[in-house]
C-alpha positions as CSV (number, residue, x, y, z in Angstrom):
1,M,16.7,4.2,-26.0
2,N,13.7,3.0,-24.1
3,N,11.2,5.8,-24.2
4,T,8.5,4.2,-22.0
5,L,7.8,4.7,-18.4
6,H,8.6,1.6,-16.3
7,H,5.5,0.0,-14.9
8,R,4.3,-3.0,-12.9
9,S,1.1,-4.7,-13.9
10,A,-1.0,-7.1,-11.8
11,G,-4.5,-8.4,-11.6
12,P,-6.9,-9.9,-14.2
13,E,-6.1,-9.0,-17.8
14,G,-9.8,-8.4,-18.5
15,G,-10.5,-6.5,-15.4
16,P,-11.1,-2.7,-15.2
17,A,-7.7,-0.9,-15.4
18,L,-6.5,1.2,-12.5
19,L,-3.3,3.3,-13.0
20,L,-1.4,4.2,-9.8
21,G,0.8,7.3,-9.9
22,P,3.8,8.0,-7.6
23,S,5.0,10.9,-5.5
24,L,8.1,12.8,-6.3
25,G,11.2,10.8,-5.1
26,T,9.4,7.5,-4.8
27,S,8.9,4.4,-6.9
28,T,6.2,1.8,-7.6
29,A,7.0,0.5,-4.1
30,L,4.9,3.4,-2.7
31,W,1.9,1.3,-3.5
32,D,3.2,-2.0,-2.1
33,A,0.8,-2.1,0.9
34,V,-2.3,-1.2,-1.2
35,A,-1.9,-2.4,-4.8
36,P,-1.9,-6.1,-4.1
37,E,-5.4,-6.1,-2.7
38,L,-6.7,-3.8,-5.4
39,S,-5.2,-6.3,-7.9
40,S,-7.8,-8.9,-6.9
41,A,-10.5,-6.7,-8.6
42,F,-8.5,-4.5,-11.0
43,R,-5.8,-4.7,-13.5
44,T,-3.4,-2.4,-11.6
45,V,-0.6,-0.6,-13.4
46,R,1.9,1.2,-11.2
47,W,4.3,3.5,-13.0
48,D,7.6,5.2,-12.2
49,L,8.4,8.9,-12.8
50,P,11.3,9.4,-15.2
51,G,14.6,8.7,-13.5
52,H,12.7,7.1,-10.5
53,G,12.7,3.4,-9.9
54,A,13.4,1.8,-13.3
55,S,12.1,4.5,-15.6
56,P,14.7,6.0,-18.0
57,A,15.9,9.4,-16.8
58,G,16.0,10.9,-20.3
59,L,12.3,10.9,-20.8
60,I,12.2,14.5,-19.4
61,G,14.8,17.3,-19.1
62,P,15.2,20.8,-17.7
63,G,12.0,22.8,-17.9
64,A,9.7,19.8,-17.8
65,T,6.0,20.2,-17.3
66,V,3.2,18.1,-15.9
67,D,1.8,18.1,-19.4
68,Q,4.8,16.1,-20.5
69,L,4.4,13.6,-17.7
70,G,0.7,13.2,-18.5
71,R,1.5,12.5,-22.1
72,L,4.0,9.8,-21.0
73,V,1.3,8.2,-19.0
74,L,-1.1,8.2,-22.0
75,E,1.6,6.7,-24.1
76,L,2.0,3.9,-21.6
77,A,-1.8,3.4,-21.5
78,D,-1.8,3.2,-25.3
79,R,1.0,0.6,-25.3
80,L,-1.0,-1.5,-22.9
81,G,-4.2,-1.1,-24.9
82,L,-6.0,0.8,-22.2
83,D,-8.5,3.2,-23.9
84,R,-10.2,4.1,-20.6
85,F,-9.0,3.6,-17.0
86,H,-9.4,4.6,-13.4
87,Y,-6.6,6.6,-11.9
88,A,-5.2,7.2,-8.4
89,G,-2.0,9.2,-7.8
90,V,-0.1,10.6,-4.8
91,S,1.3,14.2,-4.8
92,L,2.9,14.8,-8.2
93,G,1.2,11.6,-9.4
94,G,-2.1,13.0,-8.3
95,A,-1.4,16.3,-10.2
96,V,-0.8,14.2,-13.3
97,G,-4.2,12.6,-12.7
98,L,-5.9,16.0,-12.5
99,W,-4.2,17.0,-15.8
100,L,-5.3,13.8,-17.5
101,A,-8.9,14.2,-16.3
102,A,-9.0,17.8,-17.3
103,H,-7.4,17.4,-20.8
104,H,-8.4,13.9,-21.7
105,P,-11.8,13.3,-20.0
106,E,-12.5,10.5,-22.5
107,R,-9.7,8.4,-21.0
108,V,-10.3,8.8,-17.2
109,D,-13.3,7.0,-15.7
110,R,-12.9,7.7,-12.0
111,L,-10.1,9.7,-10.3
112,A,-8.5,9.6,-6.8
113,V,-6.2,12.5,-5.9
114,V,-4.1,11.5,-2.8
115,C,-2.2,14.0,-0.7
116,S,-1.8,16.3,-3.7
117,S,-2.5,19.8,-5.0
118,A,-3.5,21.7,-8.1
119,H,-0.8,24.3,-7.2
120,F,2.3,23.4,-5.1
121,G,3.2,26.9,-4.0
122,E,5.5,29.6,-5.3
123,P,8.0,28.5,-7.9
124,E,11.2,29.7,-6.3
125,P,11.5,27.0,-3.6
126,W,11.1,24.3,-6.3
127,R,13.7,26.0,-8.4
128,Q,16.1,26.2,-5.5
129,R,15.5,22.5,-4.7
130,A,16.1,21.6,-8.4
131,A,19.4,23.6,-8.3
132,L,20.5,21.9,-5.1
133,V,19.8,18.4,-6.5
134,R,21.5,19.1,-9.8
135,E,24.6,20.2,-7.9
136,S,24.7,17.8,-4.9
137,G,22.4,14.9,-5.9
138,T,19.3,13.6,-4.2
139,A,21.2,12.7,-1.0
140,A,20.9,16.4,-0.3
141,V,17.2,16.2,0.1
142,A,16.9,12.6,1.4
143,D,17.6,13.4,5.1
144,G,14.7,15.8,5.2
145,A,12.3,13.5,3.4
146,P,10.9,11.7,6.5
147,G,9.8,15.0,8.0
148,R,7.9,15.9,4.8
149,W,6.5,12.4,4.2
150,F,5.6,10.9,7.6
151,T,4.1,12.0,10.9
152,P,6.7,12.6,13.6
153,G,8.2,9.4,15.0
154,F,6.7,7.1,12.4
155,L,9.9,5.6,11.1
156,D,10.9,4.8,14.8
157,S,7.5,3.4,15.8
158,G,8.1,-0.2,14.9
159,G,4.7,-0.3,13.2
160,A,3.8,-2.4,10.2
161,G,4.6,0.3,7.6
162,V,8.0,1.3,8.8
163,A,10.0,-1.1,6.6
164,L,8.1,0.2,3.5
165,G,8.7,3.8,4.7
166,R,12.5,3.2,4.7
167,V,12.3,1.6,1.3
168,C,10.7,4.8,0.0
169,V,13.4,7.0,1.6
170,D,16.1,4.7,0.1
171,A,14.5,5.0,-3.3
172,L,14.9,8.8,-3.1
173,R,18.6,8.4,-2.6
174,H,18.8,6.3,-5.8
175,T,16.7,8.6,-7.9
176,D,18.5,10.2,-10.9
177,P,19.3,13.8,-9.8
178,Q,18.6,15.4,-13.2
179,A,15.3,13.7,-13.6
180,Y,14.3,14.6,-10.0
181,A,15.3,18.2,-10.7
182,A,13.2,18.2,-13.9
183,C,10.2,17.1,-11.9
184,C,10.8,20.0,-9.5
185,D,10.8,22.2,-12.6
186,A,7.4,20.8,-13.4
187,L,6.0,21.5,-9.9
188,A,7.4,25.0,-10.0
189,V,5.2,26.0,-12.9
190,L,2.2,23.8,-12.2
191,D,-1.1,25.6,-11.7
192,L,-4.3,23.6,-12.6
193,R,-6.7,25.6,-10.4
194,A,-8.4,27.2,-13.4
195,E,-8.9,23.8,-15.0
196,L,-10.5,22.0,-12.0
197,P,-14.1,22.8,-12.9
198,S,-13.6,21.1,-16.3
199,V,-12.9,17.7,-14.6
200,T,-15.9,15.5,-15.3
201,A,-14.6,12.2,-13.7
202,R,-16.1,11.3,-10.4
203,T,-13.3,12.3,-8.1
204,L,-12.1,11.3,-4.6
205,V,-9.7,13.6,-2.8
206,L,-7.8,12.1,0.1
207,A,-5.8,14.3,2.5
208,G,-3.5,13.5,5.4
209,R,-4.3,15.7,8.3
210,G,-0.6,15.8,9.3
211,D,0.7,16.5,5.8
212,P,3.0,19.5,5.7
213,A,3.7,19.2,2.0
214,T,0.1,19.4,0.7
215,P,-2.0,20.3,3.8
216,P,-5.8,19.5,3.9
217,A,-6.5,23.1,2.6
218,H,-5.0,22.1,-0.8
219,A,-7.3,19.1,-0.9
220,R,-10.4,21.2,0.0
221,E,-9.5,23.6,-2.8
222,I,-9.6,20.6,-5.3
223,A,-12.8,19.1,-3.8
224,D,-14.6,22.5,-3.8
225,A,-13.7,23.2,-7.5
226,V,-14.1,19.8,-9.1
227,P,-17.8,18.8,-9.8
228,H,-18.8,15.5,-8.3
229,A,-15.8,15.4,-5.9
230,S,-15.8,14.1,-2.4
231,L,-13.2,14.8,0.3
232,T,-11.8,12.4,3.0
233,E,-9.3,13.5,5.6
234,L,-7.1,10.7,7.0
235,P,-6.0,11.1,10.7
236,H,-2.5,10.0,11.7
237,A,-1.3,10.4,8.1
238,S,1.2,12.7,6.4
239,H,2.2,13.0,2.8
240,L,2.7,9.3,1.9
241,A,-0.6,8.1,3.2
242,P,-0.5,4.8,1.3
243,V,2.5,3.9,3.4
244,E,1.5,5.3,6.7
245,Q,-2.3,4.4,6.6
246,P,-2.6,1.7,3.9
247,A,-5.8,0.2,5.4
248,A,-7.6,3.6,5.3
249,V,-6.4,4.4,1.8
250,L,-7.4,0.9,0.6
251,A,-10.9,1.2,2.0
252,A,-11.4,4.6,0.5
253,L,-10.2,3.5,-2.9
254,R,-12.3,0.3,-2.9
255,A,-15.4,2.3,-2.1
256,H,-14.6,5.0,-4.7
257,F,-13.7,2.7,-7.6
258,G,-16.5,0.2,-6.8
259,A,-14.2,-2.7,-5.9
260,P,-15.9,-5.5,-4.0
261,G,-15.1,-5.5,-0.3
262,P,-12.7,-7.9,1.3
263,G,-15.6,-10.2,2.2
264,P,-16.2,-12.1,5.5
265,G,-13.0,-14.1,5.2
266,M,-10.8,-11.0,5.9
267,A,-12.9,-10.2,9.0
268,V,-12.6,-13.7,10.4
269,R,-8.9,-13.8,9.6
270,R,-8.4,-10.6,11.6
271,E,-10.5,-11.9,14.5
272,V,-8.6,-15.2,14.7
273,L,-5.0,-14.1,13.9
274,G,-5.2,-10.4,15.0
275,D,-4.8,-7.2,13.1
276,A,-1.0,-6.9,13.6
277,H,-0.4,-10.3,11.9
278,V,-2.8,-9.6,9.0
279,D,-1.4,-6.1,8.5
280,R,2.1,-7.5,8.3
281,A,1.0,-10.2,5.8
282,Q,-0.7,-7.5,3.7
283,E,2.3,-5.2,3.8
284,R,4.6,-8.1,2.6
285,T,2.2,-8.9,-0.3
286,T,3.9,-8.6,-3.7
287,Q,2.7,-9.0,-7.3
288,L,3.8,-12.7,-7.0
289,T,1.8,-13.4,-3.8
290,A,-1.3,-11.2,-4.3
291,R,-3.5,-13.9,-5.7
292,F,-2.3,-16.3,-2.9
293,Q,-3.2,-13.8,-0.2
294,D,-6.6,-13.4,-1.8
295,F,-7.1,-17.1,-2.0
296,I,-6.3,-17.5,1.7
297,S,-8.8,-14.8,2.7
298,R,-11.6,-16.1,0.4
299,Y,-11.1,-19.9,0.8
300,A,-9.4,-20.7,4.1
301,W,-11.0,-17.9,6.1
302,G,-14.1,-17.1,4.0
303,E,-15.3,-20.7,3.6
304,I,-13.6,-23.1,6.0
305,W,-13.3,-21.0,9.1
306,T,-16.8,-19.5,8.6
307,D,-18.4,-23.0,8.4
308,P,-20.6,-23.3,11.6
309,T,-20.2,-27.1,11.7
310,L,-17.2,-26.7,14.0
311,S,-16.6,-23.9,16.5
312,R,-13.5,-21.8,16.4
313,R,-12.2,-23.6,19.5
314,E,-12.6,-26.9,17.8
315,R,-10.9,-25.6,14.6
316,S,-8.0,-24.4,16.7
317,L,-7.6,-27.9,18.2
318,V,-7.6,-29.5,14.8
319,T,-5.2,-26.9,13.4
320,L,-2.7,-27.2,16.2
321,T,-2.6,-31.0,15.7
322,A,-2.2,-30.8,11.9
323,L,0.7,-28.2,12.2
324,V,2.6,-30.4,14.7
325,A,2.1,-33.4,12.5
326,H,3.7,-31.7,9.5
327,G,6.3,-29.8,11.4
328,H,5.1,-26.3,10.5
329,L,6.5,-24.6,13.5
330,D,6.3,-21.0,12.2
331,E,2.6,-21.5,11.5
332,L,2.2,-23.2,14.9
333,E,3.5,-20.1,16.6
334,M,0.8,-18.0,14.9
335,H,-1.9,-20.5,15.7
336,V,-1.0,-20.9,19.4
337,R,-1.9,-17.2,19.7
338,A,-5.0,-17.8,17.6
339,A,-6.0,-20.7,19.9
340,V,-5.8,-18.4,22.9
341,R,-7.9,-15.8,21.0
342,N,-10.4,-18.6,20.3
343,G,-10.7,-19.4,24.0
344,L,-8.3,-22.2,24.7
345,T,-6.4,-22.1,27.9
346,P,-2.6,-22.9,28.2
347,E,-3.7,-26.2,29.9
348,E,-5.9,-27.2,27.0
349,I,-3.1,-26.3,24.5
350,G,-0.7,-28.5,26.5
351,A,-3.2,-31.3,26.4
352,V,-3.5,-31.1,22.6
353,L,0.3,-31.2,22.3
354,L,0.6,-34.1,24.7
355,Q,-1.8,-36.0,22.5
356,T,0.4,-35.3,19.5
357,A,3.2,-37.0,21.3
358,V,1.2,-40.2,21.1
359,Y,0.0,-40.0,17.6
360,V,2.7,-37.9,15.9
361,G,5.8,-38.6,17.9
362,V,7.7,-37.3,20.9
363,P,10.3,-35.3,19.0
364,A,7.6,-33.4,17.1
365,A,5.7,-32.8,20.3
366,N,8.8,-31.6,22.1
367,S,9.5,-29.0,19.4
368,A,5.8,-27.9,19.5
369,F,5.9,-27.6,23.3
370,A,9.0,-25.3,23.0
371,V,7.2,-23.1,20.5
372,A,4.0,-22.9,22.5
373,R,5.8,-22.2,25.8
374,R,7.8,-19.4,24.3
375,V,4.7,-17.8,22.7
376,L,2.6,-18.1,25.8
377,L,5.3,-16.7,28.0
378,E,5.8,-13.7,25.6
379,D,2.1,-13.1,26.0
380,G,2.2,-13.2,29.8
381,L,0.7,-16.7,30.2
382,D,2.2,-19.8,31.7
383,G,3.4,-22.0,28.8
384,P,3.1,-25.8,28.8
385,Q,6.2,-27.6,29.7
386,P,8.1,-29.7,27.1
387,V,7.7,-33.5,27.5
């Protein structure tokens, strides 16, 4: 039987290691909106709790403890050759980080505890939840998860993180009931409060102001007891802050772990394409595309678009022409909006597309006019007419 926690690794092999721990009921997907950018500077290792995601359910059983989970994480780190690492964890994953830092300080460099606690309340509610799930499966607790995990209305908001939020809820429905219940057993008996002063790792505590599961008071208790700890409260965030407020969580983790900032390219990319588009691109980033996204931000936006030889207006003119020439209509839609943001009028955009009819071809220009007209009408502007 496989006796190792399932994990996903990304980033430079020789880079500093950063382990990312999950919340109860979630999988490695919890970090999808944050981990890819961290992977440009760190060797990130996301792991699944037993019976969650792709981790074997038999790694723990009834009466499990956070100590057992911590030892499984250490075994994973040993298999990967990670003698020392940074660690960030959400909820139960954060408690595992506290246990690691308190009991194995030689292994943990810096620690981030996200929407977590050193003591998750009285044991009886956890025992009741464990019994419910053992009898009826995780579907019995899945319907109530959005109320514990997200601020009211988040999953109906249409925002950039909604799709990932639904992925997390779906992951709970597919979690092994026995392993989930065993994790509840671990939370029922968890109490690390007396051990907090022994944590020597420089620690960041992140709290969601709207978190009903681990309210900010729990975070303050950790920050007050751990030496060299700092506390940040995130507005408009509940329990799964990396899903609901990924940009804020990413910025806090970058600063805490000493990662280089996103650089001027990301700022220019946002100024030209808009926050909504860039946030969607970041949310869709996977282990496969992380380096490509980093390449775009550093090279295309950090070197080419920041070159003062051409103005942004001029770069929009060139870009529109090139996209029409190669038939990249999806990219054209994005850059029509960017052209408006860079100061071009609908008449000027129409003139550019008319010129492409001469040098690229009428069919290509006709398709481009249709795209531009639709985009500009959606944005409340008069679109250029097709030729």
